[in-house]
N, CA, C and O atoms as a DFTB+ gen file, in Angstrom:
436 C
 N C O
     1  1      81.336      84.102     219.677
     2  2      80.519      83.225     220.501
     3  2      81.036      83.201     221.929
     4  3      82.227      83.373     222.189
     5  1      80.127      82.988     222.820
     6  2      80.475      82.900     224.228
     7  2      81.174      81.568     224.514
     8  3      80.905      80.580     223.830
     9  1      82.069      81.522     225.515
    10  2      82.755      80.270     225.856
    11  2      81.776      79.137     226.177
    12  3      82.038      77.984     225.834
    13  1      80.651      79.451     226.833
    14  2      79.703      78.382     227.162
    15  2      79.052      77.806     225.915
    16  3      78.679      76.633     225.902
    17  1      78.906      78.617     224.857
    18  2      78.377      78.115     223.594
    19  2      79.368      77.152     222.966
    20  3      78.985      76.081     222.496
    21  1      80.637      77.525     222.956
    22  2      81.655      76.638     222.405
    23  2      81.732      75.347     223.209
    24  3      81.916      74.269     222.643
    25  1      81.593      75.452     224.510
    26  2      81.572      74.276     225.362
    27  2      80.426      73.353     224.968
    28  3      80.603      72.138     224.881
    29  1      79.253      73.930     224.730
    30  2      78.086      73.154     224.310
    31  2      78.380      72.476     222.972
    32  3      78.064      71.300     222.792
    33  1      78.976      73.203     222.042
    34  2      79.307      72.631     220.743
    35  2      80.248      71.436     220.904
    36  3      80.065      70.410     220.249
    37  1      81.244      71.563     221.767
    38  2      82.169      70.449     222.001
    39  2      81.433      69.235     222.546
    40  3      81.731      68.104     222.162
    41  1      80.475      69.460     223.435
    42  2      79.675      68.347     223.976
    43  2      78.854      67.695     222.874
    44  3      78.730      66.471     222.824
    45  1      78.295      68.514     221.993
    46  2      77.534      67.993     220.855
    47  2      78.431      67.121     219.984
    48  3      78.032      66.034     219.565
    49  1      79.647      67.600     219.713
    50  2      80.573      66.838     218.871
    51  2      80.927      65.494     219.506
    52  3      81.040      64.484     218.811
    53  1      81.100      65.486     220.809
    54  2      81.429      64.231     221.491
    55  2      80.298      63.214     221.364
    56  3      80.553      62.023     221.183
    57  1      79.053      63.674     221.457
    58  2      77.912      62.763     221.286
    59  2      77.856      62.286     219.838
    60  3      77.682      61.094     219.580
    61  1      78.001      63.199     218.907
    62  2      77.920      62.838     217.486
    63  2      78.984      61.817     217.099
    64  3      78.736      60.949     216.262
    65  1      80.148      61.914     217.692
    66  2      81.225      60.965     217.390
    67  2      80.881      59.552     217.847
    68  3      81.503      58.590     217.397
    69  1      79.902      59.415     218.733
    70  2      79.514      58.087     219.243
    71  2      78.377      57.451     218.438
    72  3      78.002      56.308     218.700
    73  1      77.827      58.177     217.467
    74  2      76.749      57.597     216.654
    75  2      77.341      56.430     215.869
    76  3      78.305      56.607     215.124
    77  1      76.768      55.243     216.033
    78  2      77.335      54.077     215.340
    79  2      77.233      54.187     213.819
    80  3      76.313      54.809     213.288
    81  1      78.175      53.583     213.146
    82  2      78.166      53.471     211.689
    83  2      76.841      52.851     211.261
    84  3      76.393      51.867     211.850
    85  1      76.215      53.423     210.239
    86  2      74.954      52.871     209.735
    87  2      73.739      53.263     210.546
    88  3      72.657      52.711     210.348
    89  1      73.899      54.209     211.457
    90  2      72.784      54.679     212.295
    91  2      72.724      56.199     212.209
    92  3      73.688      56.841     211.791
    93  1      71.593      56.772     212.605
    94  2      71.431      58.228     212.635
    95  2      70.758      58.626     213.943
    96  3      70.158      57.798     214.629
    97  1      70.867      59.892     214.268
    98  2      70.147      60.441     215.408
    99  2      69.621      61.809     215.000
   100  3      69.863      62.266     213.883
   101  1      68.906      62.453     215.898
   102  2      68.326      63.751     215.582
   103  2      68.957      64.852     216.424
   104  3      69.573      64.598     217.459
   105  1      68.785      66.071     215.953
   106  2      69.264      67.229     216.698
   107  2      68.647      67.232     218.097
   108  3      69.332      67.476     219.091
   109  1      67.355      66.961     218.156
   110  2      66.640      66.958     219.437
   111  2      67.099      65.870     220.379
   112  3      67.170      66.089     221.589
   113  1      67.413      64.698     219.850
   114  2      67.879      63.598     220.702
   115  2      69.212      63.962     221.350
   116  3      69.445      63.648     222.517
   117  1      70.076      64.617     220.600
   118  2      71.359      65.054     221.168
   119  2      71.117      66.127     222.224
   120  3      71.716      66.089     223.298
   121  1      70.243      67.082     221.920
   122  2      69.931      68.142     222.886
   123  2      69.355      67.557     224.172
   124  3      69.754      67.952     225.268
   125  1      68.417      66.617     224.045
   126  2      67.833      65.966     225.227
   127  2      68.903      65.270     226.051
   128  3      68.929      65.386     227.276
   129  1      69.778      64.552     225.379
   130  2      70.847      63.826     226.068
   131  2      71.737      64.776     226.866
   132  3      72.205      64.442     227.955
   133  1      71.961      65.958     226.310
   134  2      72.820      66.939     226.973
   135  2      72.077      67.761     228.022
   136  3      72.650      68.675     228.616
   137  1      70.798      67.438     228.253
   138  2      70.027      68.152     229.265
   139  2      69.573      69.527     228.814
   140  3      69.288      70.399     229.635
   141  1      69.507      69.716     227.507
   142  2      69.110      71.005     226.935
   143  2      68.007      70.765     225.906
   144  3      68.166      71.067     224.724
   145  1      66.890      70.218     226.375
   146  2      65.819      69.741     225.499
   147  2      65.347      70.758     224.460
   148  3      64.914      70.369     223.375
   149  1      65.421      72.027     224.767
   150  2      64.939      73.046     223.834
   151  2      66.051      73.596     222.930
   152  3      65.891      74.647     222.310
   153  1      67.144      72.895     222.864
   154  2      68.309      73.406     222.129
   155  2      68.621      72.637     220.850
   156  3      69.775      72.604     220.421
   157  1      67.624      72.025     220.239
   158  2      67.867      71.284     218.996
   159  2      68.472      72.189     217.931
   160  3      69.343      71.759     217.175
   161  1      68.022      73.428     217.866
   162  2      68.555      74.354     216.868
   163  2      70.041      74.633     217.117
   164  3      70.820      74.755     216.172
   165  1      70.428      74.734     218.386
   166  2      71.851      74.942     218.704
   167  2      72.683      73.727     218.291
   168  3      73.825      73.868     217.855
   169  1      72.109      72.551     218.429
   170  2      72.799      71.343     217.960
   171  2      73.008      71.448     216.451
   172  3      74.069      71.091     215.938
   173  1      71.993      71.938     215.748
   174  2      72.119      72.148     214.306
   175  2      73.231      73.127     213.979
   176  3      74.010      72.896     213.054
   177  1      73.311      74.218     214.730
   178  2      74.389      75.189     214.511
   179  2      75.752      74.528     214.741
   180  3      76.706      74.781     214.005
   181  1      75.830      73.690     215.756
   182  2      77.084      72.985     216.028
   183  2      77.443      72.071     214.857
   184  3      78.600      72.024     214.439
   185  1      76.460      71.348     214.327
   186  2      76.721      70.461     213.190
   187  2      77.185      71.257     211.972
   188  3      78.056      70.804     211.229
   189  1      76.610      72.438     211.765
   190  2      77.014      73.270     210.624
   191  2      78.491      73.633     210.707
   192  3      79.155      73.761     209.678
   193  1      79.006      73.797     211.910
   194  2      80.400      74.177     212.085
   195  2      81.340      73.028     212.333
   196  3      82.497      73.243     212.696
   197  1      80.872      71.814     212.148
   198  2      81.674      70.645     212.528
   199  2      82.512      70.069     211.396
   200  3      83.270      69.126     211.625
   201  1      82.403      70.591     210.209
   202  2      83.008      69.938     209.049
   203  2      84.530      69.915     209.041
   204  3      85.126      69.111     208.323
   205  1      85.161      70.766     209.811
   206  2      86.627      70.711     209.880
   207  2      87.092      69.795     211.004
   208  3      88.289      69.559     211.170
   209  1      86.152      69.288     211.761
   210  2      86.470      68.355     212.844
   211  2      86.099      66.951     212.367
   212  3      85.426      66.800     211.348
   213  1      86.523      65.953     213.078
   214  2      86.192      64.587     212.669
   215  2      84.870      64.172     213.305
   216  3      84.821      63.279     214.150
   217  1      83.804      64.841     212.879
   218  2      82.457      64.605     213.410
   219  2      81.582      64.089     212.271
   220  3      81.516      64.724     211.219
   221  1      80.913      62.957     212.453
   222  2      80.042      62.437     211.395
   223  2      78.702      63.185     211.354
   224  3      77.654      62.628     211.682
   225  1      78.759      64.447     210.949
   226  2      77.570      65.305     210.938
   227  2      76.483      64.761     210.010
   228  3      75.305      65.068     210.193
   229  1      76.865      63.965     209.027
   230  2      75.872      63.403     208.106
   231  2      74.902      62.458     208.822
   232  3      73.834      62.157     208.289
   233  1      75.257      61.991     210.007
   234  2      74.399      61.071     210.763
   235  2      73.400      61.795     211.663
   236  3      72.680      61.148     212.423
   237  1      73.346      63.115     211.590
   238  2      72.418      63.884     212.419
   239  2      71.390      64.541     211.503
   240  3      71.732      65.324     210.616
   241  1      70.127      64.206     211.739
   242  2      69.025      64.666     210.892
   243  2      67.921      65.253     211.765
   244  3      68.047      65.291     212.989
   245  1      66.849      65.706     211.139
   246  2      65.769      66.246     211.967
   247  2      64.919      65.118     212.558
   248  3      65.132      63.945     212.251
   249  1      63.976      65.476     213.390
   250  2      63.193      64.475     214.147
   251  2      62.325      63.580     213.276
   252  3      61.828      62.554     213.740
   253  1      62.140      63.961     212.017
   254  2      61.339      63.149     211.097
   255  2      62.204      62.347     210.137
   256  3      61.687      61.628     209.281
   257  1      63.523      62.469     210.278
   258  2      64.425      61.735     209.409
   259  2      64.737      62.442     208.109
   260  3      65.201      61.818     207.155
   261  1      64.485      63.742     208.062
   262  2      64.780      64.516     206.859
   263  2      66.214      65.048     206.895
   264  3      66.725      65.403     207.957
   265  1      66.849      65.100     205.741
   266  2      68.218      65.598     205.627
   267  2      68.209      67.125     205.558
   268  3      68.579      67.703     204.536
   269  1      67.796      67.765     206.619
   270  2      67.651      69.215     206.621
   271  2      68.982      69.954     206.595
   272  3      69.017      71.131     206.239
   273  1      70.063      69.303     206.958
   274  2      71.365      69.957     206.961
   275  2      72.182      69.716     205.714
   276  3      73.354      70.088     205.661
   277  1      71.584      69.097     204.706
   278  2      72.365      68.668     203.535
   279  2      73.008      69.813     202.769
   280  3      74.038      69.612     202.126
   281  1      72.435      71.003     202.820
   282  2      73.017      72.128     202.077
   283  2      74.321      72.629     202.710
   284  3      75.007      73.468     202.126
   285  1      74.666      72.126     203.889
   286  2      75.927      72.503     204.528
   287  2      77.081      71.582     204.124
   288  3      78.217      71.771     204.561
   289  1      76.783      70.593     203.292
   290  2      77.811      69.668     202.810
   291  2      78.229      70.082     201.408
   292  3      77.411      70.558     200.620
   293  1      79.511      69.897     201.101
   294  2      79.990      70.193     199.748
   295  2      79.353      69.224     198.769
   296  3      79.057      68.080     199.116
   297  1      79.147      69.680     197.557
   298  2      78.553      68.816     196.547
   299  2      77.032      68.818     196.656
   300  3      76.461      69.322     197.623
   301  1      76.400      68.251     195.657
   302  2      74.948      68.269     195.578
   303  2      74.294      67.321     196.566
   304  3      73.328      67.684     197.236
   305  1      74.813      66.120     196.657
   306  2      74.166      65.090     197.478
   307  2      75.131      64.398     198.424
   308  3      74.949      63.218     198.725
   309  1      76.151      65.097     198.901
   310  2      77.178      64.438     199.712
   311  2      76.599      63.811     200.977
   312  3      76.964      62.686     201.318
   313  1      75.716      64.501     201.677
   314  2      75.143      63.942     202.912
   315  2      74.429      62.620     202.608
   316  3      74.619      61.626     203.309
   317  1      73.616      62.622     201.567
   318  2      72.897      61.409     201.182
   319  2      73.866      60.311     200.766
   320  3      73.683      59.151     201.136
   321  1      74.889      60.664     200.005
   322  2      75.866      59.670     199.562
   323  2      76.595      59.034     200.747
   324  3      76.824      57.825     200.765
   325  1      76.953      59.848     201.723
   326  2      77.633      59.314     202.908
   327  2      76.717      58.349     203.663
   328  3      77.159      57.286     204.098
   329  1      75.457      58.715     203.817
   330  2      74.501      57.836     204.506
   331  2      74.296      56.540     203.728
   332  3      74.289      55.454     204.308
   333  1      74.132      56.660     202.424
   334  2      73.919      55.461     201.608
   335  2      75.138      54.555     201.608
   336  3      75.002      53.335     201.513
   337  1      76.338      55.139     201.715
   338  2      77.543      54.316     201.778
   339  2      77.593      53.496     203.068
   340  3      78.339      52.522     203.163
   341  1      76.792      53.898     204.062
   342  2      76.705      53.167     205.326
   343  2      75.493      52.239     205.348
   344  3      75.196      51.627     206.373
   345  1      74.794      52.136     204.219
   346  2      73.662      51.219     204.122
   347  2      72.316      51.829     204.491
   348  3      71.328      51.106     204.617
   349  1      72.261      53.135     204.663
   350  2      71.005      53.808     205.005
   351  2      70.329      54.240     203.705
   352  3      70.933      54.908     202.867
   353  1      69.079      53.849     203.557
   354  2      68.336      54.177     202.343
   355  2      67.680      55.546     202.494
   356  3      67.016      55.826     203.492
   357  1      67.880      56.398     201.479
   358  2      67.329      57.753     201.475
   359  2      66.567      57.961     200.175
   360  3      67.103      57.742     199.089
   361  1      65.312      58.385     200.293
   362  2      64.499      58.717     199.125
   363  2      63.935      60.113     199.323
   364  3      63.263      60.387     200.316
   365  1      64.216      60.996     198.363
   366  2      63.751      62.385     198.400
   367  2      64.054      63.058     199.747
   368  3      63.177      63.635     200.390
   369  1      65.316      62.960     200.141
   370  2      65.820      63.580     201.383
   371  2      65.219      62.991     202.660
   372  3      65.361      63.584     203.729
   373  1      64.559      61.850     202.573
   374  2      63.910      61.217     203.722
   375  2      64.563      59.858     203.979
   376  3      64.641      59.014     203.087
   377  1      65.028      59.664     205.210
   378  2      65.600      58.365     205.576
   379  2      64.467      57.352     205.668
   380  3      63.454      57.582     206.328
   381  1      64.662      56.238     204.999
   382  2      63.675      55.163     205.025
   383  2      63.930      54.282     206.253
   384  3      65.073      54.130     206.685
   385  1      62.878      53.713     206.803
   386  2      62.988      52.884     208.019
   387  2      63.690      53.652     209.129
   388  3      64.553      53.116     209.825
   389  1      63.308      54.910     209.284
   390  2      63.954      55.810     210.242
   391  2      63.982      55.224     211.652
   392  3      64.999      55.312     212.339
   393  1      62.878      54.630     212.084
   394  2      62.825      54.081     213.444
   395  2      63.849      52.960     213.640
   396  3      64.376      52.776     214.737
   397  1      64.120      52.227     212.581
   398  2      65.056      51.104     212.650
   399  2      66.506      51.573     212.763
   400  3      67.294      50.976     213.497
   401  1      66.861      52.633     212.045
   402  2      68.249      53.099     212.038
   403  2      68.504      54.211     213.050
   404  3      69.634      54.682     213.187
   405  1      67.462      54.631     213.758
   406  2      67.604      55.718     214.733
   407  2      68.375      55.250     215.953
   408  3      68.108      54.179     216.499
   409  1      69.334      56.062     216.375
   410  2      70.139      55.809     217.576
   411  2      69.836      56.892     218.588
   412  3      69.994      58.080     218.309
   413  1      69.398      56.473     219.769
   414  2      69.067      57.426     220.823
   415  2      70.208      57.432     221.855
   416  3      70.410      56.440     222.556
   417  1      70.945      58.533     221.950
   418  2      72.071      58.558     222.887
   419  2      71.644      58.372     224.332
   420  3      72.443      57.921     225.152
   421  1      70.416      58.706     224.661
   422  2      69.926      58.556     226.033
   423  2      69.691      57.102     226.411
   424  3      69.593      56.770     227.593
   425  1      69.599      56.226     225.397
   426  2      69.353      54.817     225.664
   427  2      70.585      53.963     225.385
   428  3      70.505      52.738     225.287
   429  1      71.728      54.638     225.259
   430  2      72.976      53.937     225.011
   431  2      73.335      53.094     226.235
   432  3      73.223      53.549     227.374
   433  1      73.756      51.888     225.986
   434  2      74.103      50.979     227.098
   435  2      75.543      51.145     227.470
   436  3      76.027      50.472     228.381
C-alpha cells in the first residue's frame, strides 16, 4: 500500500476510536468527515484491517445500519454480540432504531 493510503487508514482509526459506547456510525459518515466523500469503501478496507489495533470496528456499519462487515470478525456473530453488549438491538443483521443510535462525526460538539 502507498504511504498516503496508510495515512488515510490511520485517520479512519482515529475517528472510529471516538465513536461513543452504545452508538454506531457508517463508512460514509467517516469518509465525509475526512473530506473524502467517495471513499466509504476505503473506510471499509481500513476497518477490515483494524482488528489488531484498539479500534471499535464493530461500531461501523453501512449507511442503512446493516452489519456488512460482520464476516471480518472471528466467530459467527461476534460483531452483533459486541453491539448488543453495548445495548444496541440487532435483528437479522440490521440495527434497530438506527437513527437513534447513529453518531455523525461531522456533528460532534
